[in-house]
Wavefront OBJ file of the C-alpha trace (Angstrom):
o trace
v 81.149 131.564 90.301
v 84.997 132.067 91.567
v 85.319 130.595 94.820
v 88.368 131.286 97.220
v 90.162 128.870 99.333
v 93.130 128.965 101.906
v 95.355 126.507 103.181
v 98.000 126.790 106.209
v 100.778 124.415 106.878
v 102.470 124.945 110.355
v 105.815 123.799 109.898
v 108.185 122.624 112.794
v 111.008 125.600 110.743
v 108.133 127.944 108.890
v 104.779 128.227 108.701
v 102.791 128.825 105.144
v 99.591 129.874 103.292
v 98.372 129.448 100.198
v 94.928 131.132 98.788
v 93.644 130.484 95.398
v 90.591 130.898 93.444
v 88.692 128.143 91.893
v 87.944 129.535 88.635
v 85.454 127.073 85.980
v 87.089 124.007 87.958
v 91.146 125.510 87.562
v 92.880 126.580 90.694
v 94.572 129.592 90.304
v 96.973 131.046 93.013
v 96.435 134.347 94.175
v 98.569 134.568 97.093
v 101.397 133.230 99.163
v 102.795 134.159 102.396
v 105.420 132.424 104.627
v 107.287 132.922 107.861
v 110.233 131.162 109.316
v 108.798 130.960 112.894
v 111.258 127.581 113.665
v 108.794 126.335 116.100
v 110.454 123.151 116.608
v 113.311 125.091 117.765
v 110.930 126.162 120.604
v 110.732 122.852 122.333
v 112.545 122.294 125.446
v 113.532 118.999 127.068
v 110.614 118.513 128.456
v 108.816 118.759 124.684
v 106.816 122.120 125.831
v 106.571 125.027 123.640
v 108.449 127.927 124.827
v 106.239 130.948 125.557
v 108.702 133.239 123.071
v 107.762 130.472 120.302
v 104.440 130.328 120.689
v 104.171 134.257 121.149
v 106.078 134.495 117.734
v 104.075 131.282 115.959
v 100.431 133.576 117.147
v 101.574 136.744 115.654
v 102.458 135.121 112.375
v 98.931 133.609 112.845
v 97.400 136.890 113.281
v 98.535 138.011 110.264
v 97.489 135.166 108.276
v 93.884 135.297 109.343
v 93.742 139.422 108.242
v 94.713 138.153 105.255
v 92.184 135.574 104.564
v 89.004 137.133 106.710
v 86.903 137.361 103.773
v 87.580 133.654 102.583
v 84.480 131.210 103.120
v 84.813 129.613 106.741
v 84.214 126.190 105.543
v 86.901 126.798 102.200
v 89.660 127.167 105.180
v 91.433 124.621 106.413
v 94.884 125.059 109.010
v 96.684 121.843 110.036
v 100.482 121.540 112.259
v 102.478 119.155 111.623
v 106.053 117.363 113.558
v 106.496 120.040 116.419
v 102.261 119.890 117.344
v 102.177 116.337 117.234
v 105.488 116.192 119.864
v 104.672 119.332 122.034
v 102.953 118.195 125.304
v 101.188 122.193 125.709
v 99.813 121.367 121.971
v 96.681 121.770 123.664
v 97.229 125.468 125.102
v 98.736 125.989 121.965
v 96.094 124.980 119.445
v 93.687 127.298 121.499
v 95.199 130.625 121.541
v 95.756 129.675 117.342
v 92.190 129.486 116.852
v 91.827 132.304 118.373
v 94.720 134.223 116.192
v 93.954 132.867 112.876
v 89.960 132.627 113.788
v 90.122 128.735 112.573
v 90.208 125.737 114.003
v 94.162 123.978 114.298
v 94.351 119.890 112.980
v 96.923 117.793 113.773
v 97.915 115.444 111.065
v 99.581 112.254 112.045
v 103.368 111.590 109.930
v 101.796 109.629 107.182
v 98.909 111.611 106.441
v 101.515 114.667 105.922
v 103.065 112.337 103.420
v 100.142 111.866 101.691
v 99.216 115.321 101.347
v 102.537 116.240 100.334
v 102.225 113.928 97.733
v 99.295 115.067 96.882
v 100.937 118.152 96.560
v 103.459 116.924 94.331
v 100.820 115.215 91.785
v 98.889 118.107 91.333
v 101.774 120.433 90.588
v 103.746 117.604 88.090
v 100.934 115.216 86.912
v 102.737 111.745 85.805
v 100.225 109.365 85.259
v 103.123 107.217 83.534
v 105.980 106.491 85.905
v 106.928 105.822 89.272
v 107.954 108.377 91.372
v 110.262 108.931 95.046
v 108.759 111.722 96.612
v 111.173 113.433 99.824
v 110.196 115.933 101.751
v 112.831 117.867 104.633
v 110.720 119.815 106.667
v 112.325 121.190 110.045
v 110.735 118.014 112.447
v 110.480 115.399 110.515
v 111.281 113.786 106.586
v 108.988 112.338 104.664
v 109.419 109.387 101.552
v 106.767 108.521 99.541
v 106.507 106.450 96.264
v 103.568 107.119 94.093
v 102.075 107.090 90.458
v 99.782 109.559 89.238
v 97.373 110.401 92.297
v 97.741 107.224 94.118
v 100.192 106.112 96.834
v 101.800 102.962 96.952
v 104.167 103.841 100.101
v 104.066 106.781 102.766
v 106.380 107.627 105.492
v 107.101 109.762 107.741
v 110.708 109.815 109.985
v 111.407 111.937 113.054
v 114.373 113.812 111.454
v 114.671 117.540 110.303
v 116.313 120.124 109.396
v 115.637 121.828 113.317
v 116.124 118.548 115.665
v 118.951 117.315 113.378
v 120.320 120.789 113.770
v 119.735 120.859 117.708
v 121.574 117.767 117.769
v 124.970 118.158 115.808
v 125.182 121.521 115.172
v 123.880 123.453 117.986
v 126.745 125.573 118.337
v 126.504 126.307 114.647
v 129.727 124.860 113.811
v 129.919 122.727 110.981
v 132.667 119.932 111.106
v 133.403 117.101 109.243
v 133.228 114.719 112.072
v 129.638 116.116 112.842
v 128.288 116.358 109.103
v 129.272 112.260 109.069
v 127.550 111.718 112.326
v 124.267 113.634 110.857
v 124.913 111.809 107.817
v 124.657 108.530 109.595
v 122.198 109.280 111.977
v 120.021 109.824 108.653
v 121.141 106.785 107.093
v 119.989 104.842 110.269
v 116.475 105.848 110.390
v 116.165 104.880 106.844
v 117.012 101.812 107.693
v 113.822 100.139 108.612
v 112.489 100.995 105.192
v 115.273 100.917 102.859
v 115.065 97.748 101.438
v 110.763 97.587 100.825
v 111.435 100.885 98.573
v 114.164 99.793 96.584
v 112.067 96.433 96.156
v 108.785 98.624 95.233
v 111.572 100.992 93.086
v 110.872 104.019 91.070
v 111.575 105.541 87.839
v 112.802 109.022 89.048
v 113.093 111.057 92.244
v 111.641 114.344 92.960
v 112.212 116.664 95.748
v 109.666 119.243 97.727
v 109.778 121.907 100.558
v 112.050 125.178 101.892
v 114.884 123.176 102.443
v 114.722 121.248 99.010
v 114.261 123.849 97.089
v 117.233 126.492 98.662
v 119.512 123.290 98.225
v 118.802 123.228 94.623
v 118.999 127.020 94.164
v 122.656 127.345 95.959
v 123.692 124.510 93.795
v 122.711 126.354 90.565
v 124.193 129.206 91.777
v 127.083 127.874 92.703
v 127.328 126.262 89.336
v 127.318 122.779 90.628
v 123.987 121.973 89.370
v 122.426 122.908 86.329
v 119.063 121.498 87.346
v 117.505 119.549 90.477
v 119.947 118.011 92.859
v 122.911 115.875 91.800
v 124.732 113.357 94.141
v 128.209 115.168 93.063
v 126.743 118.494 93.335
v 125.918 117.419 96.889
v 129.419 116.324 97.932
v 130.477 119.477 96.726
v 127.919 121.782 98.976
v 128.868 119.481 102.011
v 133.177 119.961 101.120
v 131.739 123.798 100.956
v 130.139 124.231 103.882
v 133.291 122.424 106.260
v 135.477 124.440 104.952
v 133.513 127.545 105.843
v 133.443 125.806 109.015
v 130.542 128.247 110.842
v 126.596 128.596 109.801
v 126.587 132.164 110.811
v 129.177 132.503 108.049
v 127.297 130.883 105.434
v 127.214 133.313 102.034
v 125.430 131.180 99.259
v 123.815 133.529 96.649
v 120.150 133.078 97.795
v 120.215 131.553 100.546
v 118.337 133.558 103.644
v 119.822 134.850 106.760
v 116.949 132.826 108.643
v 118.129 129.568 106.593
v 121.219 129.716 107.405
v 121.138 128.022 111.127
v 119.300 124.796 109.424
v 120.854 124.870 106.699
v 123.686 121.909 106.840
v 121.186 119.793 108.814
v 119.201 119.921 105.744
v 121.609 119.222 103.547
v 123.260 116.348 105.877
v 120.029 114.622 105.960
v 119.207 114.570 101.948
v 122.664 113.519 101.754
v 121.901 110.815 103.948
v 118.704 109.771 102.039
v 120.772 109.693 98.863
v 123.612 107.426 99.998
v 121.025 105.560 101.496
v 119.315 105.029 98.415
v 121.429 105.271 95.739
v 120.357 108.175 94.137
v 122.246 109.918 91.856
v 119.447 112.605 90.611
v 116.543 114.792 92.262
v 114.335 116.428 90.592
v 112.555 119.435 92.325
v 108.467 120.045 93.070
v 107.299 123.636 93.932
v 103.691 121.542 95.049
v 104.428 120.800 98.258
v 101.738 119.924 101.838
v 99.836 123.136 101.362
v 99.101 123.065 97.879
v 98.190 118.944 98.712
v 95.785 120.227 101.706
v 93.927 122.634 99.112
v 93.222 120.087 96.523
v 92.040 117.913 99.617
v 89.765 120.449 100.868
v 88.273 121.515 97.587
v 87.522 117.801 97.494
v 85.775 117.980 100.589
v 83.758 121.065 99.722
v 83.005 119.361 96.674
v 81.911 115.957 97.714
v 85.003 114.256 96.666
v 86.106 113.285 100.483
v 88.943 111.008 101.078
v 87.435 110.455 104.150
v 84.757 108.461 102.951
v 86.597 106.269 100.752
v 88.626 105.858 104.032
v 85.707 104.839 106.298
v 84.823 102.678 103.766
v 87.972 100.408 103.267
v 88.025 100.445 107.226
v 85.095 98.556 107.240
v 85.918 96.043 104.654
v 89.200 95.614 106.018
v 87.185 94.389 109.368
v 85.059 92.570 107.550
v 82.099 94.673 109.159
v 78.432 93.128 108.330
v 77.566 95.879 106.097
v 73.792 95.689 105.696
v 73.502 96.578 109.108
v 76.072 99.262 109.196
v 73.489 100.988 107.004
v 70.683 99.778 108.649
v 72.216 101.973 111.578
v 73.535 104.646 109.636
v 70.056 105.302 107.683
v 67.824 105.225 111.225
v 71.142 107.574 112.992
v 70.602 109.844 109.791
v 67.089 110.020 110.407
v 67.334 111.239 113.894
v 69.918 113.753 113.027
v 67.828 115.244 110.440
v 64.958 115.911 113.333
v 67.322 116.794 115.951
v 69.655 119.242 114.233
v 68.180 122.616 114.881
v 67.383 122.078 118.514
v 70.574 120.151 119.195
v 72.689 122.837 117.249
v 74.520 120.379 115.241
v 76.022 121.178 112.304
v 74.300 119.881 109.110
v 77.687 119.096 107.079
v 80.566 118.275 109.648
v 78.698 116.686 112.798
v 76.270 114.400 110.444
v 79.423 113.205 108.602
v 81.155 112.091 111.544
v 78.007 110.383 112.527
v 77.730 108.511 109.113
v 81.310 107.458 109.649
v 80.660 106.261 113.426
v 77.776 103.776 112.279
v 80.184 102.271 109.521
v 82.301 101.365 111.087
v 81.140 101.191 115.086
v 81.519 97.556 115.105
v 84.926 96.879 113.717
v 86.254 95.734 117.138
v 84.248 92.481 116.282
v 87.457 91.212 114.335
v 89.510 91.037 117.509
v 86.700 89.524 120.150
v 83.090 89.884 120.851
v 83.748 90.748 124.526
v 84.441 94.448 124.707
v 84.371 95.013 121.023
v 83.192 98.217 121.492
v 86.556 99.375 123.274
v 88.635 97.061 120.815
v 86.787 99.120 117.725
v 87.745 101.956 119.621
v 91.375 101.675 119.677
v 91.693 100.939 116.003
v 89.940 103.434 114.964
v 92.345 106.384 117.275
v 95.591 104.457 116.762
v 95.262 103.439 112.774
v 96.333 105.855 109.776
v 93.030 106.737 108.308
v 94.018 108.760 105.461
v 92.403 112.635 105.607
v 92.139 112.361 108.804
v 93.410 114.667 111.163
v 94.214 113.725 114.909
v 91.207 115.423 116.421
v 89.016 114.139 113.635
v 90.137 110.225 114.541
v 89.539 110.997 117.840
v 86.094 112.163 117.963
v 85.536 109.538 116.008
v 86.771 107.005 118.267
v 84.557 108.092 121.021
v 81.947 107.433 118.860
v 82.885 103.503 118.231
v 83.702 103.428 121.836
v 80.180 104.931 123.730
v 77.788 102.995 121.206
v 76.877 100.558 123.745
v 76.892 99.357 127.367
v 77.458 102.071 129.951
v 78.175 105.394 128.843
v 81.796 106.654 129.430
v 81.239 109.829 130.643
v 84.862 110.165 132.267
v 85.922 109.546 129.142
v 84.691 112.630 127.545
v 86.792 114.944 130.102
v 89.814 115.509 128.096
v 87.717 116.957 124.920
v 87.221 120.645 124.357
v 83.909 121.915 125.771
v 83.253 123.828 122.598
v 83.724 119.864 120.729
v 82.330 117.639 123.849
v 78.458 118.762 123.546
v 78.020 118.493 119.907
v 80.081 115.111 120.650
v 77.787 113.490 123.387
v 74.666 114.475 121.197
v 76.241 112.044 118.386
v 76.999 108.970 120.658
v 72.884 109.401 121.641
v 72.036 109.119 118.587
v 74.151 106.639 117.639
v 73.217 104.450 120.757
v 69.297 104.973 119.878
v 70.135 103.413 116.380
v 72.231 100.522 117.389
v 69.315 99.753 120.307
v 66.843 99.653 117.562
v 68.372 97.568 115.109
v 69.939 95.283 117.697
v 67.859 92.761 116.355
v 69.684 92.992 113.278
v 66.962 92.014 111.344
v 66.302 93.046 107.797
v 62.152 94.471 108.619
v 61.910 98.367 108.689
v 61.231 99.911 111.618
v 58.119 102.572 112.061
v 58.286 105.887 111.394
v 59.781 106.749 114.886
v 59.591 110.650 115.944
v 62.341 111.983 117.790
v 62.311 115.349 120.251
v 65.034 116.614 122.038
v 65.127 119.270 124.505
v 68.466 119.951 126.020
v 69.383 117.229 127.842
v 65.882 115.381 127.640
v 65.036 112.599 124.572
v 61.783 111.379 123.658
v 60.827 109.353 121.209
v 57.518 108.289 119.868
v 56.690 105.099 118.073
v 52.946 104.587 116.467
v 50.131 103.382 118.753
v 50.785 99.845 120.085
v 54.045 98.913 118.176
v 56.425 98.317 121.238
v 53.531 96.325 122.940
v 54.234 93.988 119.848
v 58.160 94.716 120.323
v 58.608 93.594 123.833
v 62.198 93.353 123.837
v 62.849 96.717 121.905
v 61.043 98.376 125.014
v 63.281 96.158 127.431
v 66.595 97.379 125.329
v 65.366 100.826 125.791
v 64.148 100.340 129.434
v 68.162 99.564 130.084
v 68.999 102.555 127.501
v 67.379 104.735 130.070
v 69.513 103.779 132.863
v 72.699 104.317 130.584
v 71.656 107.429 129.701
v 70.870 108.663 133.120
v 74.485 108.142 134.064
v 75.311 110.849 131.385
v 72.624 113.019 132.893
v 70.304 112.444 129.769
v 66.839 111.406 130.269
v 65.177 109.204 128.122
v 61.449 109.195 127.267
v 59.799 106.643 124.952
v 56.154 106.225 123.991
l 1 2 3 4 5 6 7 8 9 10 11 12 13 14 15 16 17 18 19 20 21 22 23 24 25 26 27 28 29 30 31 32 33 34 35 36 37 38 39 40 41 42 43 44 45 46 47 48 49 50 51 52 53 54 55 56 57 58 59 60 61 62 63 64 65 66 67 68 69 70 71 72 73 74 75 76 77 78 79 80 81 82 83 84 85 86 87 88 89 90 91 92 93 94 95 96 97 98 99 100 101 102 103 104 105 106 107 108 109 110 111 112 113 114 115 116 117 118 119 120 121 122 123 124 125 126 127 128 129 130 131 132 133 134 135 136 137 138 139 140 141 142 143 144 145 146 147 148 149 150 151 152 153 154 155 156 157 158 159 160 161 162 163 164 165 166 167 168 169 170 171 172 173 174 175 176 177 178 179 180 181 182 183 184 185 186 187 188 189 190 191 192 193 194 195 196 197 198 199 200 201 202 203 204 205 206 207 208 209 210 211 212 213 214 215 216 217 218 219 220 221 222 223 224 225 226 227 228 229 230 231 232 233 234 235 236 237 238 239 240 241 242 243 244 245 246 247 248 249 250 251 252 253 254 255 256 257 258 259 260 261 262 263 264 265 266 267 268 269 270 271 272 273 274 275 276 277 278 279 280 281 282 283 284 285 286 287 288 289 290 291 292 293 294 295 296 297 298 299 300 301 302 303 304 305 306 307 308 309 310 311 312 313 314 315 316 317 318 319 320 321 322 323 324 325 326 327 328 329 330 331 332 333 334 335 336 337 338 339 340 341 342 343 344 345 346 347 348 349 350 351 352 353 354 355 356 357 358 359 360 361 362 363 364 365 366 367 368 369 370 371 372 373 374 375 376 377 378 379 380 381 382 383 384 385 386 387 388 389 390 391 392 393 394 395 396 397 398 399 400 401 402 403 404 405 406 407 408 409 410 411 412 413 414 415 416 417 418 419 420 421 422 423 424 425 426 427 428 429 430 431 432 433 434 435 436 437 438 439 440 441 442 443 444 445 446 447 448 449 450 451 452 453 454 455 456 457 458 459 460 461 462 463 464 465 466 467 468 469 470 471 472 473 474 475 476 477 478 479 480 481 482 483 484 485 486 487 488 489 490 491 492 493 494
């Protein structure tokens, strides 16, 4: 059966959407939409999005939302990148954006953006033999990745894009030789920290993706400065020509849209800086980018090939988690989830996955210190680069780790939107109960325990006499009763 999927990329310069059908395991793109929103230009000195830029973005998302109304809800994923990472009033925008699109917007970290870009390029131009350097210049950031096949060796995201560099060096639209050189040096300075590591790793050839690089390539071909891709010589010709033109408004290259003209010189400067810093002579161009990577990632999730599962296992391994104990707690927590999911209105896919991941890594903080290890674990979870995870998902996972023992940190749930908070608190309760019941770390199986819930009332039913034979568990449950009372939950057991 054919399935429709949609991926939406809320970039700093433009918003993209790709809609595709999965037919016999093959992806067939049926529609693409792109609008130059220039969201990054709407950020003021306080890093807040202006009402005008938000309105323009929301109108675009309403149009996207209308197009994907018939696509199954689970088959749609929308992500925000650099500008939404920076915006201090991002939460306000995300609430409105969710309503406009009809789907939640996830914010992804720079390295996750880089991973998805590489995935999009790798699926568009597969090459399992050669190492490739992939460069993507967006509106607010530039991603550089070295990989082979579908695997990445290095992923990096730098805070320089054609919009913010344009505002810094070409704010009035004037293009002068001195400004161009300053912009190139700024890009080289940003690249300085990764330059030696990338050169040491090496690559067989370079690929560029994104609208900025595709536009540069098209201009070079139209002007006859390059036959294919982008060369250092062609880029030098283009810079000379831009300086001679002297003003962004006067640029008149064949195929270059009016909407891209204000950020074209800054995009050229960043690419020139990359060429100079990494000693590139030539770069090929890939049509695949973030949205294609997002699409393949989404399909993997729907068909149980979720990169996040591998990420969580890698984290558990990195921090030396006792996997036998983690598995015991995971199984008990999942068992409780199955029993209460209908009454507590928990999502049988997304919420169950989150609970399972939380169980597997809830003890990673022990690698730092035993004292307050739940806090250490929450910090590690929230601040690590976790492939496949959005900021919102990491925040929820970190709260599970933070809340699995001791006093229930009710006040720390306050910043979480109410729509997420209720389910997350309930998942925390299930994880806590599983941790309490396995405190002895014994391989002896637990008896058949039934759990009933009614709003904030939780009742555990044990086999007759079992608790009398396990007085320590009885004491632990009594302590947990007190902790949960603080969170306004009533725990009863018999």
